C-alpha positions in Angstrom: 140.1 66.4 134.7 139.2 66.2 138.4 136.5 63.7 139.2 134.2 63.6 142.3 132.1 60.7 143.7 128.5 62.1 143.4 126.5 59.7 141.3 126.1 55.9 141.5 126.6 55.3 137.8 125.8 52.0 136.0 126.7 52.8 132.4 125.0 50.2 130.2 125.4 52.0 126.9 129.1 52.5 127.5 129.3 48.7 127.6 128.0 48.3 124.1 130.5 47.9 121.2 132.8 50.9 120.6 131.2 51.7 117.2 128.1 52.9 119.1 129.8 56.0 120.5 133.0 58.0 120.7 134.8 59.2 123.8 134.1 62.9 124.4 135.5 64.9 127.3 133.8 68.2 128.2 135.8 71.3 127.3 135.1 72.9 130.7 134.0 76.4 131.5 136.0 79.4 132.5 133.7 80.7 135.2 130.8 78.4 135.8 127.8 79.8 137.6 124.7 77.9 138.6 121.5 79.3 137.3 119.1 76.6 138.5 119.4 73.1 140.0 116.3 70.9 140.0 116.2 69.7 143.6 113.1 67.6 143.1 114.4 65.8 140.1 117.8 65.3 141.9 116.0 63.5 144.8 114.2 61.1 142.4 117.6 60.3 140.9 118.9 59.4 144.4 121.1 62.4 144.6 121.6 64.4 147.7 121.3 68.1 146.7 122.3 69.2 150.2 125.6 67.5 149.9 127.1 70.1 147.5 127.4 73.8 147.3 126.3 75.9 144.3 129.9 76.2 143.3 130.4 72.5 143.4 127.2 71.9 141.4 128.3 74.5 138.8 131.6 72.8 138.5 130.0 69.4 138.0 127.2 70.5 135.6 129.5 72.6 133.5 131.8 69.6 132.9 134.7 71.1 135.0 134.6 68.4 137.6 133.0 65.2 136.5 131.7 62.6 139.0 133.7 59.4 139.5 132.6 56.7 137.0 131.3 59.1 134.4 130.8 57.6 130.9 131.8 60.7 129.0 130.7 59.6 125.5 129.0 61.1 122.5 126.4 58.7 121.0 126.4 57.9 117.2 123.3 58.3 115.2 122.1 59.4 111.7 118.7 60.8 110.7 116.3 62.3 108.2 116.4 66.0 108.6 113.4 67.6 106.9 113.1 64.5 104.8 116.7 64.4 103.7 118.9 61.6 105.0 122.2 62.4 106.7 124.2 59.2 107.4 126.2 60.6 110.3 125.0 63.1 112.8 125.7 62.0 116.4 125.9 64.0 119.6 127.6 67.2 118.3 127.1 69.2 121.4 126.0 66.7 124.0 128.0 64.4 126.2 126.5 61.5 128.1 128.1 61.5 131.5 126.4 58.3 132.7 123.3 56.4 133.8 121.7 56.1 137.2 118.8 54.2 138.7 116.1 56.4 140.0 113.9 55.8 143.1 111.4 53.8 140.9 114.1 51.5 139.7 114.1 53.1 136.3 117.4 53.7 134.4 118.0 57.4 133.5 120.6 59.0 131.3 122.4 62.2 132.5 123.7 64.3 129.7 125.5 67.6 129.4 124.2 69.7 126.5 126.5 72.5 125.3 129.7 71.3 127.1 132.0 71.5 124.1 133.0 69.8 120.8 132.8 66.0 120.3 133.9 63.9 117.4 130.4 64.4 115.9 130.5 68.2 116.1 131.1 68.7 112.3 133.3 71.7 112.8 130.9 73.2 115.3 132.0 74.4 118.8 129.7 72.0 120.7 128.6 74.9 122.8 125.1 76.2 123.7 123.9 79.8 124.1 122.0 80.8 127.2 118.7 81.4 125.4 118.2 77.8 124.1 119.2 76.4 127.5 116.6 78.5 129.3 114.0 77.6 126.7 114.6 73.8 127.1 114.7 74.0 130.9 111.3 75.8 131.0 109.5 73.8 128.3 110.8 70.3 129.3 109.8 70.9 132.9 106.5 72.4 131.8 105.9 69.2 129.7 106.5 67.1 132.8 104.0 69.2 134.8 101.5 68.7 132.0 102.0 64.9 132.4 103.5 64.4 129.0 106.5 62.0 128.7 109.6 64.1 128.3 113.3 64.5 128.9 113.8 66.7 131.9 116.2 69.4 133.1 118.4 68.8 136.1 120.6 71.9 135.9 121.4 75.0 134.0 124.8 76.6 134.3 126.4 79.7 132.7 129.9 79.1 131.5 131.3 82.6 131.8 132.3 82.4 128.2 130.7 83.7 125.0 129.5 81.7 122.1 129.4 83.1 118.6 126.2 82.7 116.5 124.8 85.6 114.5 126.0 87.7 117.5 128.1 87.1 120.6 126.0 85.5 123.3 126.5 84.1 126.8 127.3 80.5 126.9 125.5 77.9 129.1 125.2 74.2 129.7 122.0 72.3 130.2 122.0 68.9 132.1 119.3 66.8 130.5 117.8 63.6 132.0 116.1 61.0 129.8 114.9 57.4 129.9 117.5 57.1 127.2 118.8 59.1 124.3 118.4 56.3 121.8 116.6 57.6 118.7 115.2 56.2 115.4 118.3 57.8 113.9 120.5 55.6 116.1 119.1 52.6 114.3 119.5 54.4 110.9 123.2 55.0 111.6 123.8 51.2 111.6 121.3 50.5 108.8 123.2 53.0 106.6 126.3 50.9 107.1 124.7 47.5 106.6 125.6 46.6 110.1 122.8 44.1 111.0 124.7 42.8 114.0 124.8 46.3 115.5 121.0 46.8 114.7 120.3 43.5 116.6 122.5 44.5 119.5 120.8 47.9 119.7 117.3 46.4 119.4 118.1 43.9 122.2 119.4 46.8 124.4 116.2 48.8 123.8 114.0 45.8 124.6 115.9 45.1 127.8 115.9 48.8 128.8 112.4 50.0 127.7 110.3 47.1 126.7 111.4 44.1 128.9 108.0 42.3 128.5 108.9 41.7 124.9 112.0 39.7 125.6 110.2 36.3 125.4 107.7 36.9 122.6 107.8 35.0 119.4 108.7 37.9 117.1 110.4 40.4 119.5 111.7 42.8 116.9 108.3 43.2 115.2 106.8 43.6 118.7 109.4 46.2 119.4 108.3 48.2 116.4 104.7 48.0 117.4 105.5 49.0 121.0 107.5 52.1 119.9 104.7 53.0 117.4 102.1 52.8 120.2 104.1 55.1 122.5 104.7 57.6 119.7 100.9 57.6 118.9 100.1 58.3 122.5 102.9 61.0 122.8 101.7 62.9 119.7 98.1 62.7 120.8 99.2 64.3 124.2 101.1 67.0 122.3 98.0 67.9 120.3 95.8 68.0 123.3 97.8 70.9 124.8 98.6 72.7 121.5 102.3 71.7 121.4 104.3 72.0 118.2 107.6 70.2 118.3 109.0 72.1 115.4 111.7 69.7 114.3 110.4 66.1 114.1 113.4 64.7 112.4 114.1 61.0 112.9 117.1 61.9 115.1 114.7 63.8 117.4 112.3 60.8 117.9 113.3 58.8 121.0 112.4 55.1 121.0 111.5 55.5 124.7 108.4 57.6 123.8 109.7 60.7 125.4 109.6 64.2 124.0 113.2 65.2 123.1 114.8 68.3 121.7 113.1 71.6 122.5 114.9 73.9 120.0 112.2 75.6 117.9 109.2 74.2 119.8 106.2 76.4 120.7 102.6 76.2 122.0 99.6 77.5 120.1 98.0 80.7 121.0 95.0 80.9 118.7 94.0 77.6 117.1 95.5 77.1 113.6 96.2 73.5 112.4 98.7 74.9 109.9 100.6 76.8 112.5 104.4 76.7 112.2 106.8 78.6 114.5 110.2 77.1 113.6 112.3 79.5 111.6 113.8 76.6 109.6 110.5 74.9 108.7 110.0 77.0 105.5 107.4 74.6 104.0 105.4 73.7 107.1 106.5 70.1 107.1 106.2 70.0 110.9 103.1 72.2 111.3 100.8 71.5 114.2 98.3 69.2 112.3 101.1 67.4 110.4 102.7 65.9 113.5 100.7 62.6 113.4 101.6 62.0 109.8 105.2 62.8 110.3 105.4 60.5 113.3 104.1 57.7 111.0 106.6 58.6 108.3 109.4 58.5 110.8 108.2 55.1 112.0 108.3 53.8 108.5 112.0 54.7 108.5 112.4 52.8 111.8 110.6 49.8 110.3 113.1 49.8 107.4 116.0 49.5 109.8 114.4 46.5 111.5 113.4 44.5 108.4 116.5 42.2 108.5 115.6 41.1 112.1 112.0 40.0 111.3 113.1 36.5 110.3 111.0 35.9 107.2 111.6 36.4 103.5 112.0 39.9 102.3 108.5 39.9 101.0 107.1 38.6 104.3 109.1 41.1 106.3 107.8 44.0 104.3 104.3 42.8 104.6 104.7 42.4 108.4 106.2 45.9 108.7 103.4 47.5 106.5 100.8 45.8 108.6 102.3 47.1 111.9 102.7 50.6 110.4 99.1 50.7 109.1 98.0 50.1 112.7 99.4 53.5 113.7 96.6 55.5 112.3 93.7 53.8 114.2 95.8 53.7 117.4 96.6 57.4 117.2 93.0 58.2 116.5 91.9 56.3 119.6 94.4 58.1 121.8 93.6 61.5 120.3 89.8 61.1 120.6 90.1 59.9 124.1 92.2 63.0 125.0 89.7 65.4 123.4 86.7 63.6 124.9 88.3 64.3 128.3 88.9 67.9 127.3 85.2 68.3 126.4 84.2 66.5 129.6 82.2 63.8 127.9 82.3 60.2 129.2 82.1 56.9 127.4 81.9 56.7 123.6 79.2 57.8 121.2 79.1 57.8 117.4 79.1 61.5 117.0 82.0 62.3 119.3 84.6 62.7 116.5 82.4 65.2 114.7 81.7 67.0 118.0 85.4 67.6 118.6 86.2 68.5 115.0 83.2 70.9 114.8 84.5 72.8 117.8 88.1 73.0 116.4 86.7 74.4 113.1 84.8 77.0 115.0 87.9 77.8 117.0 90.0 78.2 113.8 87.4 80.4 112.1 87.0 82.5 115.3 90.8 82.7 116.0 90.1 81.3 119.5 92.9 80.8 121.9 93.4 77.0 122.2 94.2 76.9 125.9 91.8 79.5 127.1 88.9 78.1 125.1 89.0 74.7 126.7 89.6 76.2 130.1 86.5 78.4 129.7 84.5 75.5 128.4 85.1 73.7 131.8 83.7 76.7 133.6 80.6 76.6 131.3 80.2 73.0 132.2 80.2 74.0 135.8 77.5 76.6 135.3 79.2 79.7 134.1 77.6 82.0 131.5 78.4 81.0 128.0 79.5 84.5 127.4 82.8 83.6 129.1 83.5 81.2 126.3 82.2 83.4 123.5 84.6 86.2 124.3 87.5 83.9 123.2 86.2 84.0 119.6 86.5 86.9 117.2 83.4 85.4 115.5 81.3 83.1 117.7 78.9 82.3 114.8 77.8 78.7 115.3 79.0 78.4 118.9 75.4 78.4 120.4 74.4 75.4 118.1 77.6 73.6 119.0 77.1 74.2 122.7 73.6 72.7 122.5 75.0 69.5 121.0 77.7 69.4 123.6 75.4 69.9 126.5 73.0 67.2 125.2 75.9 64.8 124.8 77.1 65.5 128.4 73.8 65.2 130.1 73.6 61.4 129.7 76.5 60.4 132.0 74.9 61.4 135.4 77.8 63.5 136.7 77.1 66.8 138.5 78.1 70.0 136.9 80.7 70.6 139.6 82.3 67.1 139.1 82.4 67.7 135.3 84.2 71.0 135.7 86.7 69.5 138.1 87.5 66.7 135.7 87.8 69.0 132.7 90.1 71.4 134.6 92.3 68.4 135.4 93.1 68.0 131.7 92.8 71.5 130.4 95.7 73.6 131.6 95.2 77.2 132.7 98.9 78.0 132.1 101.2 76.9 129.3 104.7 78.1 128.4 103.6 80.7 125.9 106.2 81.9 123.5 106.2 85.6 124.5 106.7 84.6 128.2 109.6 82.4 127.3 111.1 85.1 125.2 110.8 87.6 128.0 112.6 85.2 130.4 115.4 84.8 127.9 115.8 88.5 127.2 115.9 89.2 131.0 118.4 86.3 131.4 120.7 87.7 128.7 120.7 91.0 130.7 121.7 89.1 133.9 118.2 89.0 135.5 116.9 85.5 136.1 113.9 86.5 138.3 111.6 86.5 135.2 112.8 82.9 134.4 112.3 81.8 138.0 108.8 83.3 138.2 107.7 81.7 134.9 109.2 78.4 136.0 107.2 78.5 139.2 104.0 79.3 137.4 104.5 76.4 135.0 104.8 73.8 137.8 101.1 73.9 138.6 99.5 74.3 135.1 96.1 73.1 136.1 95.7 75.4 139.1 94.4 78.9 138.8 96.6 80.4 141.4 95.9 84.2 141.9 99.7 84.7 142.2 100.1 83.6 138.6 96.9 84.8 137.0 98.9 87.0 134.5 100.3 83.8 132.9 96.8 82.7 131.9 96.5 85.7 129.5 97.1 85.4 125.8 99.7 87.8 124.3 98.8 91.2 123.1 99.5 91.9 119.4 102.7 93.6 120.2 103.9 90.7 122.5 103.4 87.9 120.0 106.4 85.9 119.1 105.9 84.1 115.7 109.3 82.5 115.2 111.4 80.2 117.2 115.0 79.1 116.5 117.1 75.9 117.1 119.9 77.7 118.7 122.6 75.4 117.3 
């Protein structure tokens, strides 16, 4: 396959032992066509987007013409999927083409998703349909704009070929960028094989790549577990603060870097409902909105199990150390979560009644079917002096709201900020625009018909989620009953 010198690759994962991956060449595309290239991200990766035509970019990011020095590997991993352990999964439709150093000196993976079968495809075609590619592009870039750690989208390309799922669909390839694609399931892959040497090698690689400050500590592997747990606690708190439901929090979809990864059946809340599930495959609500912190802790317990042989003590001592570190997740998460919601309510400092103040509002929102995003945005306007009626209209039943507002206003009066300053600070953390399910679906349906203008306009609106731009005011609206999209799909 033709190769071109485009990226300055330094492929550290490719230098690990061969059992960590399998060689995997992209299958190529019959008639690649560039849908979108992320120029801003390319520049942070030290790429020159002006150096290549759309045709060249389509060839590269479809896998037809790989850059010189590409790694072209599929990574091995296992995972618990909906609680059931699968000892071998691996990159079944993703190919790591290499690693580059970005302008901040951080290492970044570049991966083609949907470029063809790999040794881990398990009889699948390794391809991606256009719809899931558009969804991941939109949501991952929206998450970045919302300041939530996430994998990102560098390019989306149509292949000019069909993929066969329930029906025949246009094929596409997403180029995904990540701090790394190492997952809890990567550790589980080697633990399932009793390969302690590989677990140690992988842990050392993760420490060097993501947690270099731990290299010299007395118990680096226990410290690694705690560091990963802390990042996951922060990540999930950020998800909940914007109403995000991941939808498939399997251990193979939990990156040890602390980034959001895999946007298959994900969605954002419209009305607040802690039991809300969008994923079509989550029949029992395992990954419902409010269950996400508990699932993160469950996944981390599985991570701890893989690291036990590295802790250095007796089996009993190692289990005790792991349990102690795991128990810390709850209080750490609660701190991150409460800090996020204090900011959303515009209250400074800490007071004994803050947790009840937050939970009381959420209960009112649930009972009144209040839109999650619009309610907090309206609350910021009330803080700035707007009539409370602006907030009350978000509730089908505002009973109890006046009493809650009195408590909230009393709590906020003690910090000395002006009303204007408080509103500005609240609007900096409460988005006006999120990637609502019905908007994404409209972009996908238009794209399937060959019209990418709906995708492009939604993408533009999502880049400034905290700004109420008159051009994008329509994206602040919640869906009408007929527009609601209640189910999302993995797209595999």
